[in-house]
Residue frames as a rotation matrix with the C-alpha (Angstrom) as fourth column:
UNK 1
0.410 -0.221 -0.885 148.56
-0.123 -0.975 0.187 -186.16
-0.904 0.032 -0.427 -72.92
UNK 2
0.909 -0.054 0.412 149.29
0.413 0.242 -0.878 -185.68
-0.052 0.969 0.242 -76.60
UNK 3
0.012 -0.994 0.109 152.72
0.997 0.019 0.071 -184.87
-0.072 0.108 0.991 -77.92
UNK 4
-0.177 -0.026 0.984 151.71
0.444 -0.894 0.056 -181.33
0.878 0.447 0.170 -78.90
UNK 5
0.789 0.529 0.314 150.21
-0.060 -0.443 0.894 -180.63
0.612 -0.724 -0.318 -75.48
UNK 6
0.672 -0.632 -0.387 153.35
0.701 0.373 0.608 -181.98
-0.240 -0.679 0.693 -73.82
UNK 7
-0.286 -0.796 0.533 155.50
0.904 -0.408 -0.124 -179.65
0.316 0.447 0.837 -75.92
UNK 8
0.162 0.435 0.886 153.26
0.106 -0.900 0.423 -176.69
0.981 0.025 -0.192 -75.01
UNK 9
0.964 0.207 -0.167 153.54
0.164 0.032 0.986 -177.56
0.209 -0.978 -0.003 -71.33
UNK 10
0.277 -0.943 -0.182 157.32
0.938 0.224 0.264 -177.81
-0.209 -0.244 0.947 -71.51
UNK 11
-0.368 -0.403 0.838 157.66
0.661 -0.748 -0.070 -174.50
0.655 0.528 0.541 -73.34
UNK 12
0.495 0.638 0.590 155.29
-0.023 -0.669 0.743 -172.80
0.868 -0.381 -0.317 -70.91
UNK 13
0.889 -0.210 -0.406 157.22
0.452 0.274 0.849 -174.15
-0.067 -0.938 0.339 -67.94
UNK 14
-0.117 -0.982 0.148 160.52
0.993 -0.115 0.022 -172.94
-0.005 0.149 0.989 -69.37
UNK 15
-0.187 0.134 0.973 158.99
0.349 -0.917 0.194 -169.52
0.918 0.376 0.125 -70.03
UNK 16
0.844 0.522 0.120 157.71
0.040 -0.284 0.958 -169.35
0.534 -0.804 -0.260 -66.46
UNK 17
0.549 -0.727 -0.412 161.16
0.794 0.301 0.528 -170.26
-0.259 -0.618 0.743 -65.15
UNK 18
-0.395 -0.690 0.606 162.74
0.832 -0.548 -0.082 -167.52
0.389 0.472 0.791 -67.27
UNK 19
0.211 0.572 0.793 160.18
0.079 -0.819 0.569 -165.03
0.974 -0.057 -0.218 -65.98
UNK 20
0.908 0.090 -0.410 161.03
0.395 0.144 0.907 -166.04
0.141 -0.985 0.095 -62.42
UNK 21
-0.058 -0.993 -0.099 164.65
0.997 -0.064 0.052 -165.07
-0.058 -0.096 0.994 -63.05
UNK 22
-0.470 -0.083 0.879 163.58
0.428 -0.892 0.145 -161.61
0.772 0.444 0.455 -64.21
UNK 23
-0.230 0.487 0.843 160.97
-0.742 -0.648 0.171 -160.99
0.630 -0.586 0.510 -61.46
UNK 24
-0.851 -0.242 -0.466 161.32
0.009 0.880 -0.474 -163.58
0.525 -0.408 -0.747 -58.68
UNK 25
-0.814 0.567 0.127 158.42
-0.239 -0.127 -0.963 -162.37
-0.530 -0.814 0.239 -56.53
UNK 26
0.062 0.867 -0.494 155.85
-0.926 -0.135 -0.354 -162.42
-0.373 0.479 0.795 -59.35
UNK 27
-0.238 -0.229 -0.944 157.32
-0.729 0.684 0.017 -165.58
0.642 0.692 -0.330 -60.86
UNK 28
-0.977 -0.159 -0.144 157.04
-0.024 0.749 -0.662 -167.57
0.213 -0.643 -0.735 -57.64
UNK 29
-0.503 0.861 0.078 153.49
-0.391 -0.146 -0.909 -166.43
-0.771 -0.488 0.410 -56.97
UNK 30
0.141 0.518 -0.844 152.53
-0.990 0.056 -0.131 -167.35
-0.021 0.854 0.520 -60.55
UNK 31
-0.597 -0.429 -0.678 154.20
-0.463 0.874 -0.145 -170.75
0.655 0.227 -0.721 -60.17
UNK 32
-0.935 0.289 0.204 152.15
-0.070 0.413 -0.908 -171.43
-0.347 -0.863 -0.367 -57.04
UNK 33
-0.107 0.955 -0.277 148.94
-0.715 -0.268 -0.646 -170.56
-0.691 0.129 0.711 -58.88
UNK 34
0.275 0.192 -0.942 149.72
-0.933 0.292 -0.212 -172.81
0.234 0.937 0.260 -61.85
UNK 35
-0.709 -0.678 0.191 151.25
-0.705 0.686 -0.181 -175.74
-0.008 -0.263 -0.965 -59.97
UNK 36
0.582 0.813 -0.037 149.61
-0.813 0.582 0.017 -179.07
0.035 0.020 0.999 -60.63
UNK 37
0.443 -0.392 0.806 150.69
-0.258 0.805 0.534 -182.64
-0.859 -0.444 0.256 -60.12
UNK 38
0.754 -0.188 0.630 151.36
0.613 0.548 -0.569 -183.43
-0.238 0.815 0.529 -63.82
UNK 39
0.785 -0.478 0.394 153.38
-0.124 -0.745 -0.656 -180.25
0.607 0.466 -0.644 -64.31
UNK 40
0.494 -0.606 0.623 155.39
-0.843 -0.159 0.514 -180.83
-0.213 -0.780 -0.589 -61.14
UNK 41
0.558 -0.262 0.788 156.08
0.116 0.964 0.238 -184.42
-0.822 -0.041 0.568 -62.21
UNK 42
0.845 -0.212 0.491 157.14
0.504 0.013 -0.863 -183.26
0.177 0.977 0.118 -65.66
UNK 43
0.660 -0.623 0.419 159.55
-0.573 -0.779 -0.255 -180.70
0.485 -0.072 -0.872 -64.21
UNK 44
0.465 -0.468 0.752 160.96
-0.645 0.403 0.650 -183.29
-0.607 -0.786 -0.115 -61.82
UNK 45
0.673 -0.178 0.718 161.52
0.461 0.860 -0.220 -185.79
-0.578 0.479 0.661 -64.61
UNK 46
0.847 -0.356 0.396 163.15
0.197 -0.482 -0.854 -183.10
0.494 0.801 -0.337 -66.78
UNK 47
0.556 -0.663 0.502 165.54
-0.825 -0.513 0.237 -182.21
0.101 -0.546 -0.832 -63.94
UNK 48
0.454 -0.369 0.811 166.49
-0.250 0.821 0.513 -185.84
-0.855 -0.436 0.280 -63.39
UNK 49
0.759 -0.147 0.634 167.06
0.618 0.471 -0.630 -186.47
-0.206 0.870 0.448 -67.11
UNK 50
0.808 -0.468 0.359 169.12
-0.200 -0.790 -0.580 -183.27
0.555 0.396 -0.732 -67.39
UNK 51
0.486 -0.628 0.608 171.23
-0.800 -0.040 0.598 -184.30
-0.351 -0.777 -0.522 -64.42
UNK 52
0.498 -0.267 0.825 171.85
0.159 0.963 0.216 -187.76
-0.852 0.024 0.522 -65.83
UNK 53
0.831 -0.194 0.522 172.74
0.526 -0.038 -0.850 -186.38
0.184 0.980 0.070 -69.27
UNK 54
0.726 -0.579 0.370 175.15
-0.578 -0.806 -0.126 -183.92
0.371 -0.122 -0.921 -67.65
UNK 55
0.404 -0.574 0.712 176.87
-0.566 0.454 0.688 -186.67
-0.719 -0.681 -0.141 -65.72
UNK 56
0.636 -0.116 0.763 177.13
0.502 0.813 -0.295 -188.81
-0.586 0.570 0.576 -68.84
UNK 57
0.870 -0.290 0.399 178.64
0.214 -0.507 -0.835 -185.97
0.445 0.811 -0.379 -70.88
UNK 58
0.674 -0.606 0.422 181.13
-0.738 -0.569 0.362 -185.22
0.021 -0.556 -0.831 -68.13
UNK 59
-0.292 -0.918 -0.268 182.73
-0.898 0.360 -0.253 -188.54
0.329 0.167 -0.930 -68.16
């Protein structure tokens, strides 16, 4: 996966998450349609990194 494609995937995932906040029913059904192993892995890694950075900043 190239760097540009990775950035596009991340931005698309964030946009989908924001759309889910606005319309949860449509957002969840769209997430199920688009779910793939690489995307799920990317989201999982992003959550873990965010958690670790939050813990580090906290103290």
